C-alpha positions in Angstrom: 80.3 57.4 135.7 79.9 56.4 139.4 78.9 58.7 142.2 82.5 59.4 143.3 83.5 60.3 139.7 80.5 62.6 139.4 81.4 64.2 142.7 85.0 64.8 141.6 83.9 66.2 138.3 81.5 68.6 140.0 83.9 69.8 142.6 86.7 70.2 140.1 84.5 72.3 137.9 83.4 74.4 140.9 87.0 75.0 142.0 88.4 75.2 138.5 88.8 79.0 139.0 90.1 80.4 142.3 87.5 83.2 142.3 84.7 80.6 142.7 85.9 79.5 146.1 86.2 83.1 147.2 82.6 83.8 146.0 81.2 80.8 147.8 83.0 81.7 151.0 81.8 85.3 150.8 78.2 84.3 150.3 78.4 81.7 153.1 79.8 84.3 155.5 77.3 87.0 154.5 74.3 84.8 154.4 73.4 86.2 151.0 74.9 88.5 148.5 74.4 89.8 145.0 77.0 89.8 142.2 77.2 93.6 142.6 78.0 93.3 146.3 80.5 90.4 145.6 82.2 92.4 142.9 82.7 95.4 145.2 83.8 93.4 148.2 86.3 91.2 146.3 87.4 94.0 143.9 86.7 91.9 140.9 85.0 92.9 137.6 81.2 92.5 137.7 81.0 90.5 134.5 83.5 88.0 135.8 81.7 87.7 139.2 78.4 87.3 137.4 79.7 84.5 135.2 81.2 82.5 138.1 78.1 83.1 140.2 76.1 81.5 137.4 78.5 78.5 137.3 78.1 78.0 141.0 74.4 78.3 140.7 74.2 75.8 137.9 76.3 73.3 139.8 74.0 73.6 142.9 76.4 75.4 145.2 74.4 78.7 145.2 70.7 79.3 145.0 68.7 82.4 144.3 67.2 83.7 147.5 65.4 86.9 146.3 65.4 89.7 143.8 65.2 93.4 144.4 64.4 96.2 141.9 67.4 98.4 141.4 67.6 101.3 138.9 65.2 99.8 136.4 66.6 96.2 136.7 66.4 93.3 139.1 69.3 92.7 141.4 69.7 89.0 142.2 70.7 87.8 145.7 72.2 84.3 146.3 72.7 82.2 149.3 74.8 79.0 149.8 72.9 75.9 149.1 75.0 73.6 151.3 76.4 73.4 154.9 79.7 75.1 155.7 82.0 72.0 155.8 82.8 68.8 154.0 82.0 65.4 155.3 85.0 63.1 155.7 84.0 60.8 152.8 83.6 63.8 150.5 86.9 65.3 151.5 88.7 62.0 150.8 87.1 61.9 147.3 88.8 65.2 146.3 92.1 64.8 144.5 95.1 65.8 146.7 95.9 69.0 144.6 92.4 70.2 145.1 92.5 69.5 148.9 95.8 71.4 149.1 94.5 74.4 147.1 91.2 74.7 149.1 93.0 74.2 152.4 95.7 76.8 151.6 93.2 79.4 150.5 91.1 78.9 153.7 94.1 78.8 155.9 95.2 82.2 154.6 91.7 83.6 155.2 91.6 82.3 158.7 95.0 83.9 159.5 93.9 87.2 158.0 90.6 87.2 160.0 92.3 86.1 163.2 95.0 88.8 162.9 92.4 91.5 162.2 90.3 90.3 165.2 93.3 90.3 167.5 94.1 93.9 166.6 90.5 95.0 167.0 90.0 93.3 170.4 88.1 90.3 169.1 89.9 88.0 171.5 89.3 90.3 174.5 85.6 89.5 174.8 84.3 86.8 177.3 83.9 83.5 175.6 86.7 84.0 173.0 88.9 81.0 172.9 92.4 80.1 171.6 93.8 76.7 172.2 96.5 74.5 170.7 97.0 70.8 171.4 99.7 68.5 169.9 98.7 64.8 169.7 100.4 61.6 168.7 97.7 59.3 167.4 97.4 55.9 165.8 95.2 55.4 162.8 92.1 54.7 164.9 92.8 57.7 167.1 93.1 59.9 164.0 89.8 58.7 162.7 88.1 59.1 166.2 89.4 62.7 166.4 88.2 63.4 162.9 84.7 62.2 163.8 84.8 64.3 167.0 85.7 67.4 165.0 82.8 66.7 162.6 80.4 66.2 165.4 81.5 69.5 167.0 81.0 71.4 163.8 77.6 69.9 163.3 76.7 71.0 166.8 77.9 74.5 166.0 75.8 74.5 162.9 72.7 73.5 165.1 73.5 76.4 167.5 73.5 78.8 164.6 70.2 77.5 163.4 68.6 77.9 166.8 70.1 81.4 167.1 68.6 82.3 163.6 65.2 81.0 164.8 65.3 83.1 167.9 66.3 86.3 166.0 63.5 85.7 163.5 61.0 85.4 166.3 62.3 88.4 168.0 62.1 90.5 164.8 58.5 89.5 164.5 57.8 90.7 168.1 59.6 94.0 167.4 57.6 94.6 164.2 54.4 94.2 166.3 55.7 96.8 168.6 56.0 94.5 171.6 59.7 94.5 172.3 61.3 97.8 171.4 63.5 97.9 174.5 64.4 94.2 174.2 65.4 94.7 170.5 67.9 97.4 171.6 69.3 95.1 174.2 69.6 92.2 171.7 71.5 94.4 169.2 74.0 95.1 172.0 74.3 91.4 172.9 74.5 90.1 169.3 78.0 89.2 168.2 79.3 88.3 164.8 81.8 85.5 165.4 84.1 83.1 163.5 84.9 79.5 164.3 88.0 77.9 162.8 89.0 74.3 163.5 92.3 72.9 162.3 93.2 69.2 162.4 96.2 68.4 160.4 99.3 66.2 160.1 102.3 68.1 161.4 105.2 68.8 158.9 107.6 67.0 161.2 105.3 64.0 161.4 103.5 63.9 158.1 100.7 61.4 157.9 100.3 59.6 154.6 103.2 59.8 152.1 100.8 60.8 149.3 99.8 64.0 151.3 96.2 62.8 151.9 96.2 63.9 155.6 93.7 66.7 156.1 95.1 70.2 156.4 92.0 72.1 157.3 88.2 71.7 157.0 86.9 73.7 154.1 83.4 74.9 153.2 81.2 72.0 152.2 80.4 71.6 148.6 77.2 69.7 148.0 
């Protein structure tokens, strides 16, 4: 089995049940979560969530981050083991039905989150951004734009890492009693945000006849 076949088999097993994608997305968004928390948030039986969490862990998509004593037992917390988006070459390795299923699920989630944010004033704050641009690209232009999107997402990932590092340093200062006022100000300025990027072939000008044009950029699976 070559590397592409191994990748296909791994991803197909990970996405073989629709709940696994939901679990991976939830853990990625929360930073970490336990099966108990996932079960409650997704309204799924704990036994089923625990089973699929183990599958994702065994495949390398989730990793144990910590344990915490809870009512005479240990509650296990997991975090995502990979970055939040697929590389172009990996996306192209996925069978078309898998691409469509992953894209459709994530697209529905983006629409739900955006609609909820709109009702709650999420687009009212400074820095919120909504834009739409229709392009007519040749094959080279399509590839160039795809690479630009990937570079942008990697830059966003680096921004998140720097933000995490600053917060960790600030928490250390607060614990030493050196920045109580600053901690309150940081809580006010901290903002949970969501970034969604769509680059797709329009229905009236579909790209490849086999449906291989990308419809959205899903969470990365290692």
